[in-house]
N, C-alpha and C positions, 0 to 999 in steps of 0.2 A: 583446681578449686575443690575445697572440701564439700562434703555432703551437707545438705540442709533440706528441710521439708519443701521449701520453695523451689529448689533447683530441680527436683524430680529425678536426680541422679542417685542410683543405688549406692549405699555406702560400701567401702572396701575394708579389708582387714587393717590397712594402714590408718584409716579413719578411726577404727576401733582402738588401735594402739596409741594414737596421738592424744587421746583423752587423758592419758597418764603423764603427758609431758607438761607438767605444770611446775610452778616454782616450788622447790623443796621446802619442807617445813623448817622454820627456824630451830636450831638446836636448843635443846632444853637440858639443863644440868641434871645429871643422875648420880653425882658423887658429892660427898661432903655437906657442909652447911647449906649450900645453895639447893641441893636436892631436898633437904628437910623443909626449906622454905617453900619449894615447889609443891611438896606433898600437902602442905597446909592449904594451898590453893589460892592465896591472896594475890600473888604475882607469879610470873613465870620468868625465872632468872636464866640467862644463858650459862653455858659451862664456864668455869673459872680456868685460869691458866694451867693449873695442874691437870685438870680433867682433859683439857685440849691436848696437852703433851702426851698423856696416857693414850688417848685415841689415835694420835699420830703414830706413836710407837707401835700400837697394835696393828694399824694399817700397814706399817713397814714390815712387820713380822709376817703378816698374812699375804703379802704380795706374791705374784707368780714369778718364780725364779727361772722358769723356762727349761726345767730339766733337773736331773740329779745334781745335788750339791754336797760337797764334803767340807766340814769345818773340823780343823785339827787343833787340839789344845796342847800346848807345849810349855815345859820348863824342866830341864834335867835334874833340878833339885827336888828331893822328896819334901813333902809338906808345903808345896807351893800352891795348892788349891786346884790342881788339874781335875781331879775326880769330882770334886764339888762343882766346878764350873761345867763339866760335862753334864752332870745330872740336872743342874738348875737351868742350863740352856735347853737341854732336851725337854725338860718339864715345861718351860715357858713356851717353846715352839709347839710342843704337843698340845698344850692347853689352848693356845690361840689359833692354831692351824687345824687341830682336830685329828692328829695321828700321822701315820706314815713317816715316823721319826724313829731313828735307831741310835742308841748310844753304844759304841763299840770300844771295848777295852783292848787296845792293841799293844798292851804291855808285853815286852819280850819274855818276861818270866812271870812272877807272881804279881797279880794286880788286885786292886781294892774296889773297883767299880761294882762288882757283884756283891760285895759285902755291904756297901752303902745303899744299894738299890733294894727295892722290895723283893721278897722271895717269891718264887713261883712253884709250880707242881714238880719241877725237876731242878737239878743242879748241874746240868750239862754246860760245857764251856766251849770256847772257840776251838779247842783241840778236838773235842768230840765232833764238831761240825767239819773240821778239816779232814778227819778220818772218814767221814761219811759223804764227802763231797760228790762221790759218784752218783748218788741218787738225784743230784741236781743238774747233772750234765745234760747238755742239749736242751730240749723243750721240757724236760722232766722237772718236777718240783713245784709244789704249790705252797701258798702261805700257811696252810695247815701243817705241812711237813716242816716248815721253818720254825713253827711254834715249839717243836721238840728241842730247839737249841737256843732260842731267845727267850728272855724272861719278860712277860708282860708286866707293865707298871700300873695297870688299873687306872686310877684317877689321873695319873700323870700323863696318860695318852701317848706313851712311847714304849719302846721295847729296849732291853739291854742284852747285848752279846758280851758275856763275861770272859775274861781271860782265865787261864789256869790258876786256881786258888791254892794250889799246893806249892810249897817252897822248893820242892824237888820235882818239878813238873816235866823235866826232860829238855830236849834240844830247843834252841831258840828258833823263832819263826823266821822263815826266809822271805825275801821280797816276792818270790813266786807264790808263796802261801798267802801273803797279804792280797795279791792281785786276784787269786782264785776266789778267796772269800768275798772280796769286794764285788766281784762280778756277780756272785750269787745274790748277795743282799741288795745290790742295786736294782734287782728286778722287783723288789717288794717295797722299797722305801724311797722317798723323794729327798730326804734330808738325813745325812749321816754325820754324827758327831763322833770323832775318833780321839780317844784318850791315848796318851803315849807314855812310854817308860822313861828311864833316866839315862839311856845310852844312845847318844846321837849317832854313833857309828853302827848301831844295829841295823841289819838289812830292813826289817819291817818298819823301823823308825824312818829311814830314808825313803822307803816306798810310800809311806804315808805322806811325807812332804811332797813327793812327786805328784800325788793325786789330790792335793789340797787346793780348794777354791778360796778358802778364807782361813787365815791363821789367827788363833787366839793365844796370846802370851799371858800366863798367869804368874802371880807372885804374891807372897805375903809382904806387908809393908816393912820389910827388913832389908838391910843393905846386902846381906849374903844372898838372899833369895833373888833380889833385883840384879846383883852382879852376875849370878849364874845365868839369869835370863839374858842379860846384855851380852855375855860371852857367847851364848847360843845364837843370838842374832848375828854376831860377828861371823860365826861358823856358817850360817845360812848365806850371808852375803858373800863370803869367800868361795862358796860353792855355786855362785851364780844366781841365787834366789833373791835378788834385790827387790823385785816387785812384791814378792810374798811378804817381805819384811815391811816395806813401805805401806802396804795395805792392811797390815795386821792391826788387831784390836788388843790393847793391853788392859788387863783387869788386875787391880791391886786389892787384895783382901785385907780388911782392916782388923786389927786386934781389939780386945775389949777396951784398952786404953791407948791414947795416942802419945803417951809419955815415951821419950827416948826413941822416937822413930824420925827418920829424915825424909818425910813424905815429899816436901817440895823438890828435893834433889831427884828423887825417883820419878816424880811426875815430869819434871823438866827433861830428863834424859830420854824417857820413852816417848814423850810428846814430840821430840825432835826426830825420832826414828820410826814411829808407827803412826797410823792414821788417827787413832783415838786412844785416850787413856781414861778409864772409868774406875770408880771406887765401888767395891762391894762391902756393904756395912757388916759389922760383926753380928752374928746370929748364934745365939746359945744353942739352938737345936742342931746347927751344923757342927758346932764345937764338941758335941757329945760323942761323935763318931758313930752314932746309931744310923740306921736307914732313914733316909730323908723323905718326908711326905710333903707335897706341895701345899696341902691345906694347913699344915702345921707351921708354915713359915709366917713371919710377921709381914704386915703390909709394906713396911719399909724395904724389907728384903725382896719381896715380890716386885715392887716398883723398880728397885735398882736393877734387878736382873731382866726386867722388861726393857729397861733403857739399854742395857748391855746387849740384849738380844736384837734390839732395833739397830744398834750400831753394827752388829754382825750381819744382819739381813741387808743392810745398805751395801755391803761388799759382795753380796751374792748376785 
């Protein structure tokens, strides 16, 4: 029996806490025309369908994954949107989850992730970190030490570990090198997005596949980009990674015009092979090749990548 003045029983902490167990307030629209009407104060409209979907997507992105998770973005063809996908997924998860997100360019040679990201006080890359891994061995190494190698993205709420930006950077990364770097960064990040190169036979490409929790397949809405991705899925299935393929999320980047693209055929093929197929709208800011800022993206692009992020989170 709960406390009451008539009972004469002293209240407990449970009685104090129970006062908050009341029926939650009805949701009120905070987006769009409904929010404008609510601000006027004549009526209180509930959220519309779009706002409800956005809130569900945010809740999915914010849920507890139960430990470290790696998302790997793949397509052996250049210009398939891998780097953009890495940045926009890391930005979206970083914005909605509040950090502890890393975008890692695991390109076997020259990569572009560092070029499309915001610059930091240094230009060190994964090769510098690999050279200095000794200082992170055992219990050594703090997040402040790691900041000498990753590039903070400020408002994006994530960090970038860039690949060598020199076309003559030296030897290709081994599977052991990938594992050593991953062991270090996994101490400081809960979510790692891994960009990949164009050589599916490279050791670090294969090592990334072995460590992947969620695969994201990117392509432009062109037959050549889609066919390269389809052949890559064949390769993954032939190497025993059927589950990784079935659970993958496919992202198709749209051009400025839909003329002369066979979108239905692309959607049909990848819908039959992967868990979800989502479209990323054309965004002029992305097409410029300049560093990408989350605040500069259109609302349509941010909404689309939130939807993609929610699909990715569902697989984690």
